[in-house]
N, C-alpha and C positions, 0 to 999 in steps of 0.2 A: 900165828895161825895154828889151827888144829890139824891133826893128821888127816882127817877126812877131807877137809877143805883143800889141803895140799895135794892129796891123792887125786881128787877130782880135777884139780888144776884151775880153781876159781879164786878170785881175790876176796870176795865178800861172803860172810857166813849165812847166806839165806838163798832160798830156792823159790822160784815162781811155781806154784802148784800146777800140775798137768791137768787142767780142767777140760775134759773131753767135750768137744763142741764149742768151747769158748777160747781155749788157748790155741793160737795159730802159729805157724812158722815165723811170721813177722813179729809176733809178740815174744816168742821164745828167743829169737835172734837178738832183738833189742835188749832183752834182759841179760843174755849171755855176753853180748858185746859191752855192756856196762859193768861187767865184773861179777855178777851173781850167776846163778844157774837157771837158765831158761828151760822150759819143759813143754812138750806136746803130749797129748793123750791120743793113743791110737786104738783104744779099746773098742770104739764104736765103728771102726772101719776095717776093711779086709787088708790083706797083705799088699795088694796093689795100691790101695789108698795110702797105707803107711809108707810105702816106698816113695810115693810122690811127695808126701809131707816131709820125709827125711831129706830127700834131694833138694826140695825147696829151702829147707832150713840150712843145709850145708852151702847153698849158694849165697846165703845171707850172712853166715858167720863161720869163722874157723875156731871159735871158742867151744868148750865142752857144752853139751846139753843133755837133757834127760828125756827118755821116751818111756811113757807109762802104758802098761797093759792091764786088762781086767782078767783076774784068775778065779772067777766065780765058778761054783758048781754049775754045770750046764742045766738048763731049765728042764723041768718035767711038765709035759703037756697035761692039761686037765680040761677036757672038752666042756664039761658042765660048768666049771668055774669061768672059763673064757666066754661061754655063751651068755652066762648071767651078767658078766662084766660089760659085754657089748650091748646087751639089752638095756642095762641101766644107763649107759652113755648115749644110746640112740637118740633120745629127745634133744639132747644138747647138740649133737651133730645136725639135727634137722633145723634148729634155730639158725644155723649158718648155711642153710640150703645144701646140706651134704648128708651122706649116709655113712654109717660106720663101716669098717671093713667087714667083709663076709666072714672072715675068720682071722685069727691072730697067729703070728709066727715068731720064732726066736730070731730077732732082727740082726744079731751079730754073734759070732762065736766067742766062747771063752778061750783064753790063751792056753788053757789046759788041753784043748783038743784041736788047736789051730797049728798044725805042723808047718804050714806055709809061713805063718807069722814068725814062728820060732826060727825057721831057716833064714828068713829075711833079716832078723835082728842079729843072728850069728854072722851073716854075711856083711851087713852094714856097720856093725860094731859101734853103736853110739857110746859115748863116754860113760853114760849112766843109764840103767834101765830100772824102773820101779814097778813093783807089783801091788795091785789093789785087790781086795777081797780074798786073798789067799796066796798060796805058794805053788809054783810049778813043780814038776818032778825033779828028783835029784839029777837025772840025766840032763835035763834042760839047764839047770843051774850050773852043772859042771861044764857044759858046752859054752855057756856065756862067760864063765869065769876064765876058761882057757883062752878066750879072746881078749882078756884084760878088762872086761866091763865091770864097773862098780855097780853092785846090786843093792837096791833099797826095797823095803817092804813096809807097807802100812801095818800097824798093830793098834788095836783099841784096848788091849788088856795085856797083862803080863804073860798069860799062857800063849797068846799069839806071838808075842815078841820072843819068847823062849823058843818057840817052834822055828821062827825065822833064824835065830842064832844057831840052833842045831843044824839047820839046813845049809849054813854057810853064807847067809846074807851078810853083806858088809856093814849095813846100818839100818836102823829101824826108824820109821816115821811114826812118832807117837801122836795118833789122831785123837785129839780131845773131842768131847761131845759138842763143843762150840763150833766145830768146823763146818763149813758149807759143803754142799754136795753129798754124795753117797757115803754112808757109814761103811768103813772098810772091814766090818766084822767078817770073820772067816765062815761062820755058820750062822745064818740069820734065824735059825730055829732055836738057838740057845739064847736065853735072856741076855740083853746087853747091859753091862755094868755101868755104862754111861759116864765113865770117868772123865773129868775135865782135864784140860791140857796140863795144868800145873801139877795135879796129883799124879797123873799118868807119867809125865816126864820124870818126876822125882823117883817114882817107883822103878822105872826102867833104867834110869841112870845108876841107881843103887844096885840093881839086880843083874844087869847085863854086862858083858865084857866088850860089847861092840858099841859104836857110837849111836847116839839118839838124836833125832831131828824132831823138834817140837812143831806141832801143827794144830791150829784151831783158834780162831778169833784174833790172830796176830795181824795188826794193820799198820804199825809204825815202828820206828827205830827203837822207841822205848820198850815196846813189846818184844822185839827181837832181843834187846839187852836183857830183859827179865828172863827169857828162856835160856839165854847163855849163862846167866847167873845160877839157874837151876841145874846146870850141868849139861844141857844140850850142846852139841857141837855146831848146830845150825838151826835155823827156823824155816818153816815152809809157809808161804803166804799165797792164798788163792784169791779170796774176795778182794784183796787190795788191788789186784790187777784187772778186775773186770771192767772198771771204768776207763782203762787205757784205750785210746783210739785203735790200737793194734789188735785188741781182742775182738772176737766174733759176736759179742753180745749185741742183740738188735736194739732198736730204739725203745721198744716196750720194756725190755730187760733193764736198760739203763735208767729209764724213768722210774721203774720200781725200785732200783738200787738207791737212787737219790731221793726217793719219796718217803713218806712217813712209815710205810710198812717195813722199812729197814730196821726199825726198832723192835720188831717182833717176829723174827724168823722162826720157822717151825719145822719140825721133823715130820715127814709124810712118806708113806710107802705107796701112795695112790698113783703117782705119776709114772713110776717105772716098775714097781713091784718090790723094790727094796727101800728101806728107810733112807731118806736124804733130806738134808736141811735146805729149806727154800725160803725165799721171800713169800709172804702171804699173797695169794692171788686167787683167781676164780677157780683154779684147779684144786688148790689146797682147801678151799671152802667147801668142796663137795663132800668132805668127810662128815659134815653135819647133817646131810640129808641124802643125796643121791647114792652115795657109796657107803653109808655108815654101817650097814649090816652085811657088807660083802667082804670077802677076802680077795685081794688082788691076785691075778694070775702070776706065775713065777716070773722073776726077773730073767731076761729082759722082754718076755712075752707081753707083759702089761705095757711096756714102753711102746710097743707097736700101736696100741690104741691111743696112748698119750700123745705120741708124735702126730698121729693122724688128726686127732681133735685139735691140737695146736695149729696145724696147718690149715684146717678148715676155718678155724676162728680168725686167724690172721688174714685169710682171704677176704674177710668182711670187716677188717679193721679192728678186731678184738685181739689184743696181745696177752690177755690174762690167763691163757691156758698153757703157756710155755714152761719149760723146766728152768726156772729162774733161781738157780742155786746160789746161796750166800750164807756166810757164817754169822755168828752173833756180833762180830765186830763191824758189820755192814754200815752202821751210822758213821763210821770213820773213813769211808771210802772217798777217794779223790779222783777226779777226772784229769789225769795227766798223761802225757806220753810216757811210755814205759821207761825209757832211758832217764827222763827227768825224775820219775818216781824212784828208780833205783838210786839215783844220786841223792835224793832227799832222804831216803831211808838210811843210806850210809852216813849222811851228816847227822841225822837224828840218833843213830846208834852210837856214833863217836861222842856226841854231846852227852848222851845218857851214861856212857862209860866214864866220861870225864867228871860228871857230877857225882858219880859213885866213888870215884878214886879219892 
């Protein structure tokens, strides 16, 4: 076993990605109880909501788990852009006998400015905390490290990874462009290098002195084995766990995941205001007409409109406006209980390693 795996205290070298809105305490507990590292995402809830999720998870497992937070730059309001966005979406709301919100708001805080969330995580001390979209202050990192927490940070390029290393982060999650969900770029105004997981993992393994966790399009044990061969100490899988009954994915999401659209995931900023890889659906199709000439409001202000439209559509039986995040490995998804999936991934990993030997 590697130093990172031993330090966290898990048996298997893979992590269930902390998919906010999809990863539940039940899913994370099942993964952790099976020997991998389960995760929950609390970036879209407040400190009270996070406390409840952590308490629920601890009732289900005594094993280590990961708590993920969003460390994005807080949104900048732009009244004209937000007004234009709502005006463009208004006809769609009306097709579902609904009206768009009168205005848009920043629907959740960044960890950068959420003192209550910082205090909660210092108090509850999960085994692992991971950061997405950026890094917290040196003071916050020091407080968490003093509590013995293992800290992870997403990086999409070498510069972000080096910043994480300098900040004292324990391991970097190399997020390839194949990955589902939001791109973890620190500054969305800078062009994205769009590195795939293979190239990014090798670059970071060669250039960093801290462990690398590979993420992006990894769906089975052979994929995990390939990342370990590249020098990663673990792999992170997100889309692989969406089909588990313990995930919070609704019936529309599951139908899309196991439908033909899984072969053509696409990156879109229109649902939330930041680029995210999604299954193709009615919302992603809006880029061709309704939204094609508009710039989305800042993340997560745009998400306020996206969530409202998804709710209005679902009330009329239309599930195609949800945030149906998925990576390029989506066609390999399996509908299995999480514990069974972890067991099969472990068996596939052992077989791949045996064939390589």
